[in-house]
C-alpha positions as CSV (number, residue, x, y, z in Angstrom):
1,M,73.1,184.3,-40.0
2,V,72.2,181.9,-37.3
3,V,71.8,183.7,-34.0
4,V,71.4,182.0,-30.6
5,S,69.4,183.9,-28.0
6,S,71.4,185.4,-25.1
7,G,69.2,183.3,-22.7
8,F,70.4,180.1,-24.4
9,L,74.0,181.2,-24.3
10,L,73.8,182.1,-20.7
11,M,72.3,178.7,-19.9
12,A,75.1,177.0,-21.8
13,L,77.8,179.0,-20.0
14,C,76.2,178.3,-16.6
15,A,76.1,174.6,-17.3
16,A,79.7,174.6,-18.2
17,C,80.9,176.2,-15.0
18,A,78.3,174.7,-12.6
19,Q,79.1,172.9,-9.5
20,P,77.9,169.4,-8.9
21,P,74.1,169.6,-8.4
22,A,72.8,169.8,-4.9
23,D,70.1,167.5,-3.5
24,P,66.7,169.1,-4.3
25,K,65.3,167.8,-1.0
26,V,68.1,169.6,0.9
27,L,67.4,172.8,-1.1
28,V,63.7,172.6,-0.3
29,E,64.6,172.5,3.4
30,S,66.8,175.5,2.9
31,L,63.8,177.5,1.7
32,G,62.9,177.8,5.4
33,D,66.4,178.7,6.6
34,N,66.7,181.6,9.1
35,D,69.2,183.3,6.8
36,F,67.4,185.2,4.0
37,D,70.3,184.9,1.6
38,K,70.3,181.1,2.0
39,R,66.6,181.0,1.3
40,Q,67.0,183.1,-1.8
41,S,70.0,181.0,-3.0
42,A,68.0,177.7,-2.5
43,E,65.1,179.1,-4.5
44,S,67.4,180.2,-7.3
45,H,69.0,176.7,-7.4
46,L,65.7,174.9,-7.5
47,K,64.5,177.0,-10.4
48,N,67.6,176.2,-12.3
49,M,67.3,172.5,-11.8
50,G,64.2,172.2,-13.9
51,S,62.2,169.0,-13.8
52,Q,64.7,167.3,-11.5
53,A,63.5,169.6,-8.7
54,L,59.7,169.1,-9.2
55,P,59.2,165.9,-7.1
56,A,60.9,167.5,-4.0
57,L,59.0,170.7,-4.5
58,I,55.6,168.9,-4.8
59,A,56.4,167.0,-1.6
60,G,57.2,170.4,0.0
61,R,53.6,171.4,-0.3
62,A,52.9,169.3,2.8
63,H,55.8,170.6,4.8
64,A,55.2,171.8,8.3
65,D,57.1,175.1,7.8
66,P,54.7,177.7,6.3
67,E,57.6,179.6,4.7
68,I,58.6,176.5,2.8
69,R,55.1,175.9,1.7
70,R,54.7,179.5,0.5
71,R,57.9,179.5,-1.5
72,V,57.2,176.1,-3.0
73,E,53.9,177.3,-4.3
74,L,55.6,180.3,-5.9
75,I,58.3,178.1,-7.6
76,I,56.2,175.2,-8.9
77,P,54.0,177.0,-11.5
78,A,56.9,178.8,-13.2
79,L,59.0,175.7,-13.1
80,E,56.3,173.5,-14.6
81,Q,55.8,176.0,-17.4
82,S,59.5,176.2,-18.2
83,V,59.7,172.4,-18.3
84,R,56.7,172.1,-20.6
85,L,58.3,174.7,-23.0
86,A,61.8,173.4,-22.8
87,P,63.3,172.4,-26.2
88,R,64.2,168.9,-27.2
89,M,68.0,168.9,-27.0
90,V,70.2,166.8,-29.4
91,D,73.9,166.0,-29.4
92,M,75.6,166.7,-32.7
93,K,78.5,164.3,-33.4
94,A,81.6,165.6,-35.2
95,G,82.4,164.0,-38.5
96,D,81.2,163.6,-42.1
97,F,77.8,162.1,-42.6
98,S,75.0,161.8,-45.1
99,L,71.8,163.8,-44.5
100,K,69.9,160.5,-44.2
101,D,72.1,159.2,-41.4
102,I,72.1,162.5,-39.5
103,L,68.3,162.7,-39.6
104,K,67.9,159.1,-38.4
105,D,70.1,159.9,-35.4
106,L,68.3,163.2,-34.6
107,S,65.0,161.4,-34.9
108,A,66.1,158.8,-32.3
109,Q,67.4,161.5,-29.9
110,S,64.4,163.9,-30.2
111,G,61.6,161.4,-30.5
112,Y,60.3,163.3,-33.6
113,T,59.9,161.7,-37.0
114,I,62.3,163.8,-39.2
115,E,62.2,163.2,-42.9
116,T,63.6,164.6,-46.2
117,W,62.9,164.0,-49.8
118,P,64.6,161.0,-51.4
119,N,66.7,163.1,-53.8
120,L,68.3,164.9,-50.8
121,Q,69.1,161.9,-48.5
122,D,72.7,161.3,-49.8
123,R,73.8,164.9,-49.5
124,P,77.0,165.2,-47.4
125,V,77.1,167.2,-44.2
126,Q,80.2,167.9,-42.0
127,L,79.3,168.4,-38.4
128,K,81.0,169.8,-35.3
129,A,80.2,168.4,-31.9
130,G,77.7,170.4,-29.9
131,R,74.4,170.2,-27.9
132,M,71.5,172.3,-29.0
133,P,67.7,172.4,-29.6
134,V,66.6,170.2,-32.4
135,I,65.2,173.0,-34.6
136,M,68.6,174.8,-34.4
137,A,70.4,171.6,-35.4
138,L,68.1,171.2,-38.4
139,E,68.9,174.8,-39.5
140,L,72.6,174.3,-39.2
141,I,72.4,171.0,-41.2
142,G,70.1,172.6,-43.8
143,R,72.7,175.4,-44.5
144,Q,75.2,172.7,-45.7
145,A,72.7,170.3,-47.3
146,G,70.7,173.0,-49.1
147,C,67.4,172.1,-47.4
148,T,64.9,173.9,-45.1
149,L,61.9,173.1,-42.9
150,Q,58.7,172.5,-44.8
151,Q,55.4,173.6,-43.4
152,G,51.7,173.1,-44.0
153,F,51.3,169.3,-43.8
154,G,49.3,169.5,-40.6
155,D,50.9,166.5,-38.9
156,D,53.6,166.1,-36.2
157,R,56.6,165.3,-38.4
158,L,59.6,167.5,-39.3
159,R,60.4,167.6,-43.0
160,L,63.4,169.1,-44.8
161,G,62.8,170.0,-48.4
162,Q,64.7,171.7,-51.1
163,G,65.8,175.3,-50.4
164,Q,67.9,177.4,-48.1
165,P,67.0,178.1,-44.4
166,P,66.2,181.7,-43.6
167,E,69.1,184.1,-43.8
168,H,68.2,185.8,-40.5
169,S,67.1,183.5,-37.7
170,W,66.8,183.9,-33.9
171,F,66.3,181.0,-31.5
172,D,64.6,181.2,-28.2
173,G,64.4,177.7,-26.7
174,A,61.9,175.5,-28.7
175,F,61.0,178.5,-30.9
176,R,62.6,180.1,-34.0
177,V,61.8,183.6,-35.2
178,S,62.9,184.4,-38.8
179,A,62.8,187.6,-40.7
180,T,61.2,187.1,-44.1
181,N,60.9,190.5,-45.8
182,V,60.8,194.2,-45.4
183,Q,58.0,196.1,-47.3
184,Q,57.7,199.9,-47.7
185,F,54.4,201.5,-48.9
186,R,53.8,205.1,-50.0
187,N,50.5,206.8,-50.7
188,I,49.3,210.2,-51.8
189,D,45.7,211.0,-51.0
190,L,44.6,213.3,-53.7
191,N,41.4,214.1,-51.8
192,Q,43.5,215.8,-49.1
193,A,44.6,219.4,-49.4
194,L,48.1,220.0,-50.5
195,G,50.4,220.4,-47.6
196,T,48.3,218.7,-45.0
197,A,50.0,216.1,-42.7
198,T,47.7,213.3,-43.9
199,R,48.1,213.8,-47.7
200,R,51.2,211.7,-47.9
201,T,51.7,208.6,-45.8
202,D,54.6,206.2,-45.6
203,S,54.6,202.9,-43.8
204,M,57.1,200.1,-43.5
205,T,56.6,196.6,-42.1
206,L,59.0,193.8,-41.2
207,G,57.6,190.4,-42.1
208,L,58.4,187.7,-39.5
209,N,57.7,184.0,-39.0
210,L,57.5,182.0,-35.8
211,N,58.3,178.3,-35.8
212,S,57.9,175.8,-33.0
213,E,58.7,172.2,-32.3
214,P,55.9,169.6,-33.2
215,R,55.1,168.9,-29.5
216,L,54.4,172.6,-29.0
217,P,52.2,173.6,-31.9
218,L,51.1,177.2,-32.2
219,L,47.4,178.2,-32.0
220,G,47.9,182.0,-32.5
221,V,50.4,184.8,-32.6
222,G,49.7,188.3,-31.3
223,E,51.1,191.7,-32.2
224,P,54.9,192.0,-31.7
225,R,56.3,194.6,-29.3
226,L,59.5,196.3,-30.5
227,S,61.8,197.6,-27.8
228,L,64.5,198.9,-30.2
229,A,64.7,199.5,-33.9
230,I,67.5,201.7,-35.4
231,D,68.8,202.1,-38.9
232,N,72.5,202.4,-40.0
233,L,72.3,206.1,-39.2
234,D,71.3,205.3,-35.6
235,Q,67.8,206.8,-36.2
236,S,64.8,205.1,-34.6
237,L,62.6,203.1,-36.9
238,L,59.9,202.5,-34.2
239,G,56.4,203.1,-35.5
240,P,54.4,206.4,-35.3
241,M,53.3,207.6,-31.8
242,P,49.8,208.8,-30.8
243,G,48.9,212.0,-32.8
244,E,51.5,211.4,-35.5
245,P,50.7,210.6,-39.1
246,G,50.1,206.9,-39.6
247,W,49.0,206.3,-36.0
248,T,46.3,203.5,-36.1
249,G,44.9,204.0,-32.6
250,G,47.0,201.2,-31.1
251,A,44.9,198.4,-32.5
252,T,46.5,195.0,-31.8
253,R,45.7,191.5,-32.9
254,H,43.7,189.5,-30.3
255,I,44.6,185.9,-29.6
256,S,42.3,183.9,-27.5
257,R,42.7,180.6,-25.7
258,Y,42.5,178.5,-28.8
259,G,44.0,181.1,-31.2
260,N,42.5,180.7,-34.6
261,G,41.3,177.2,-33.8
262,Y,44.0,175.4,-35.8
263,R,47.3,174.1,-34.6
264,S,50.4,174.6,-36.8
265,Q,54.2,174.6,-36.5
266,S,54.6,177.9,-38.3
267,Q,52.7,181.2,-38.2
268,G,53.5,184.6,-39.8
269,F,53.2,188.1,-38.3
270,S,54.6,191.5,-39.0
271,A,56.1,194.5,-37.1
272,A,55.2,198.1,-38.1
273,M,58.0,200.6,-38.5
274,R,58.8,203.9,-40.2
275,R,61.7,204.9,-42.4
276,V,63.0,208.3,-41.3
277,S,65.7,208.9,-43.9
278,E,66.1,207.9,-47.5
279,R,69.8,207.7,-46.8
280,S,69.3,204.7,-44.5
281,T,70.2,201.4,-46.2
282,H,69.6,198.8,-43.6
283,I,68.2,198.0,-40.2
284,K,71.2,198.1,-37.9
285,L,69.5,196.4,-34.9
286,I,65.9,195.5,-34.0
287,R,64.8,193.8,-30.8
288,G,61.3,192.8,-29.7
289,S,59.0,190.0,-28.5
290,V,55.8,188.4,-29.6
291,S,53.1,186.7,-27.6
292,C,51.8,183.4,-28.8
293,V,49.3,180.7,-27.7
294,V,51.0,177.3,-27.4
295,L,49.3,173.9,-27.2
296,V,51.3,172.3,-24.4
297,D,49.3,169.1,-23.8
298,Q,46.8,166.9,-25.7
299,K,44.7,164.3,-23.8
300,P,42.3,162.1,-25.9
301,V,39.0,161.2,-24.2
302,P,36.6,158.7,-25.7
303,L,33.0,160.0,-26.0
304,T,31.6,156.6,-26.9
305,Q,33.0,153.1,-27.4
306,D,30.6,152.1,-30.2
307,I,29.7,155.0,-32.5
308,L,27.2,153.1,-34.6
309,K,25.0,152.6,-31.5
310,A,25.7,155.9,-29.9
311,K,22.6,157.9,-31.1
312,G,21.1,159.9,-28.2
313,Q,24.1,159.5,-25.9
314,T,25.6,162.5,-24.1
315,A,29.2,162.8,-22.8
316,V,30.6,165.6,-20.7
317,V,34.3,166.4,-20.7
318,G,35.2,169.2,-18.4
319,T,33.0,172.2,-19.3
320,T,32.1,170.8,-22.8
321,S,29.1,168.5,-23.4
322,F,28.5,166.4,-26.6
323,T,25.1,164.9,-27.5
324,I,25.3,162.5,-30.5
325,E,22.1,163.3,-32.4
326,E,22.5,161.1,-35.6
327,V,24.9,158.5,-36.9
328,Q,24.9,157.1,-40.4
329,E,27.2,154.6,-42.2
330,T,27.4,154.5,-46.0
331,P,28.0,151.4,-48.1
332,A,31.5,152.7,-48.7
333,K,32.1,152.6,-44.9
334,A,32.1,156.4,-44.4
335,V,30.4,157.5,-41.2
336,T,28.5,160.8,-40.7
337,V,28.0,162.0,-37.2
338,R,25.8,164.9,-36.1
339,L,26.5,166.3,-32.6
340,A,25.2,169.1,-30.4
341,V,28.1,170.7,-28.6
342,K,27.8,173.1,-25.7
343,E,30.6,174.9,-23.9
344,S,29.7,176.1,-20.3
345,G,33.1,177.2,-19.1
346,K,34.2,180.8,-18.8
347,D,37.5,179.9,-20.6
348,G,35.9,179.3,-24.0
349,G,32.7,179.6,-25.9
350,T,31.6,183.0,-24.4
351,G,31.0,186.3,-26.0
352,S,32.2,186.4,-29.6
353,D,35.1,184.0,-29.2
354,Y,34.3,181.1,-31.5
355,T,37.8,179.6,-31.6
356,W,36.8,176.8,-29.2
357,L,34.4,175.8,-31.9
358,N,36.8,176.2,-34.8
359,S,39.2,173.8,-33.0
360,M,36.6,171.0,-33.0
361,Y,37.7,170.0,-36.5
362,Q,41.1,169.0,-35.2
363,R,39.9,167.7,-31.8
364,L,37.2,165.2,-32.8
365,E,38.4,161.9,-34.3
366,L,36.9,158.5,-35.1
367,H,39.0,155.4,-34.3
368,D,38.6,151.7,-34.7
369,A,38.8,149.5,-31.6
370,Q,42.6,149.3,-31.8
371,G,43.1,153.1,-32.1
372,R,43.6,153.4,-35.8
373,R,42.2,156.7,-37.1
374,F,39.6,157.4,-39.7
375,M,40.1,160.3,-42.1
376,N,38.1,163.4,-41.5
377,Q,36.5,164.2,-44.9
378,G,34.9,167.5,-43.8
379,S,32.6,169.2,-41.3
380,S,29.8,171.7,-41.1
381,W,28.0,173.6,-38.4
382,G,24.8,175.4,-37.8
383,N,22.3,176.5,-35.2
384,S,25.2,178.1,-33.4
385,G,25.6,180.7,-30.7
386,P,28.5,181.9,-28.5
387,N,28.6,178.6,-26.6
388,F,26.5,176.2,-28.6
389,A,26.6,174.6,-32.1
390,Q,25.3,171.7,-34.1
391,L,28.2,170.0,-35.9
392,T,28.3,167.4,-38.6
393,F,31.4,165.3,-39.3
394,T,32.1,162.8,-42.1
395,F,34.8,160.2,-41.4
396,A,36.1,157.6,-43.9
397,P,38.8,154.9,-43.9
398,P,42.1,156.4,-45.1
399,P,43.8,155.1,-48.2
400,P,46.6,152.6,-47.7
401,G,49.8,154.2,-46.4
402,A,48.2,157.5,-45.7
403,I,49.8,159.7,-42.9
404,L,47.0,161.5,-41.1
405,P,47.6,164.9,-39.5
406,G,47.4,165.5,-35.8
407,P,48.9,163.7,-32.8
408,A,50.0,160.2,-33.5
409,N,48.8,157.3,-31.4
410,P,52.0,155.3,-30.7
411,N,50.0,152.3,-29.5
412,A,47.9,152.0,-32.6
413,P,48.8,149.0,-34.7
414,K,49.7,149.3,-38.4
415,G,47.4,148.3,-41.2
416,P,44.0,149.3,-42.5
417,V,41.4,150.6,-40.1
418,G,38.7,148.2,-38.8
419,P,35.1,148.9,-38.1
420,P,34.3,152.3,-36.6
421,A,34.2,152.2,-32.8
422,R,35.4,155.2,-30.7
423,L,34.5,158.9,-31.2
424,V,37.4,160.6,-29.4
425,Y,37.7,164.2,-28.2
426,T,41.1,165.7,-27.5
427,V,41.4,168.0,-24.5
428,W,43.7,170.9,-25.3
429,D,45.8,172.5,-22.6
430,T,47.1,175.9,-23.7
431,L,49.2,178.7,-22.4
432,E,50.4,182.1,-23.5
433,H,54.1,182.4,-24.0
434,V,56.3,185.3,-25.0
435,V,59.1,184.7,-27.5
436,A,62.0,187.2,-27.8
437,F,63.8,188.0,-31.0
438,E,66.7,190.2,-32.3
439,F,68.1,190.8,-35.7
440,R,71.0,192.8,-37.2
441,D,71.8,194.2,-40.6
442,L,68.5,193.7,-42.4
443,P,68.6,195.5,-45.8
444,L,65.9,198.1,-46.5
445,P,64.1,198.5,-49.8
């Protein structure tokens, strides 16, 4: 069952019946109108215009009218976030195509490299015309072609491999939530007295998976919040309340600025529930949301232009300082770099949050002078504290034809890497985002 979020449906319906777009400059001026309803209407229209309205709004920061300046400052942050999180939309063409040709077209439209295995490329797919997020299009195609999104490669490509897409999916913009399994666990504690409330415990969990587009990789997923969960007998399946058997004290999974320190397009999580009656056979309806940390922007910053001569150099990027303590090159052209890294900002590297440090493995790269990347062969760290660590990285030329994980450098030429040159640190801009989901008719064990 492929389900489209109500927010996406509403957006599509509004687009179909919308009037010709107003001039955003005129709408910004209307933010200072004497009529309150006109001010509110202009604000609503500007929010719905997305990125098209941003230049006029940014210019409105210097407006002479304080009311316009005030409203502009309220609109811009939310609009910038919605633009950054907006899905890549693709237009599906009606007709009969091979999987290979469809993926080539979607790659061109979305800007993503979309691949499939050679034995799947000639599979036929019949399409209907429509406009939708690229991850939704890939799921619809996969249902016909017998293929599904593959995960775990660590790069920025989309791959369709053998298999069926999830039976239960929910789409919220650039994100997909899929239900993966329902597990029930029963336990009898023989050390508890017969008849006590804690002697027998029952628990049930719904396994879920969150997928994102390659340009919005996930750094962490929090604990889901369920607003509704009922079985086919209309009984609530929401987890135990304080004081009830099975209550865990309300512990939730913590996600920090850099999540677990590693970006990915897929992360699993689970929702706790309870089964009230043995007569219930399926989950009739479940609604909820999950908070996640999304990597919304990556900016590479060179720490040195000549790594082999960089011993003793210090570079500061934002609140993070890097001192290159040792550089060694082996006869096989591998390069070992030892750095002292210190984080002074309050957003990372404080207390017991080491995720800023975990992320260094994916944020430090060695390039040649033309931007070709070396392969990271491993790292280690020591002499560490909450905001300091000594890191050692080993980089080596990749084998011919290798596809390295991480953000691609579109300006880097093809071919083997040249002599090592730039040590590059990628600044990560993250934000916390809430993804909604809803499922119906999930079978119970």
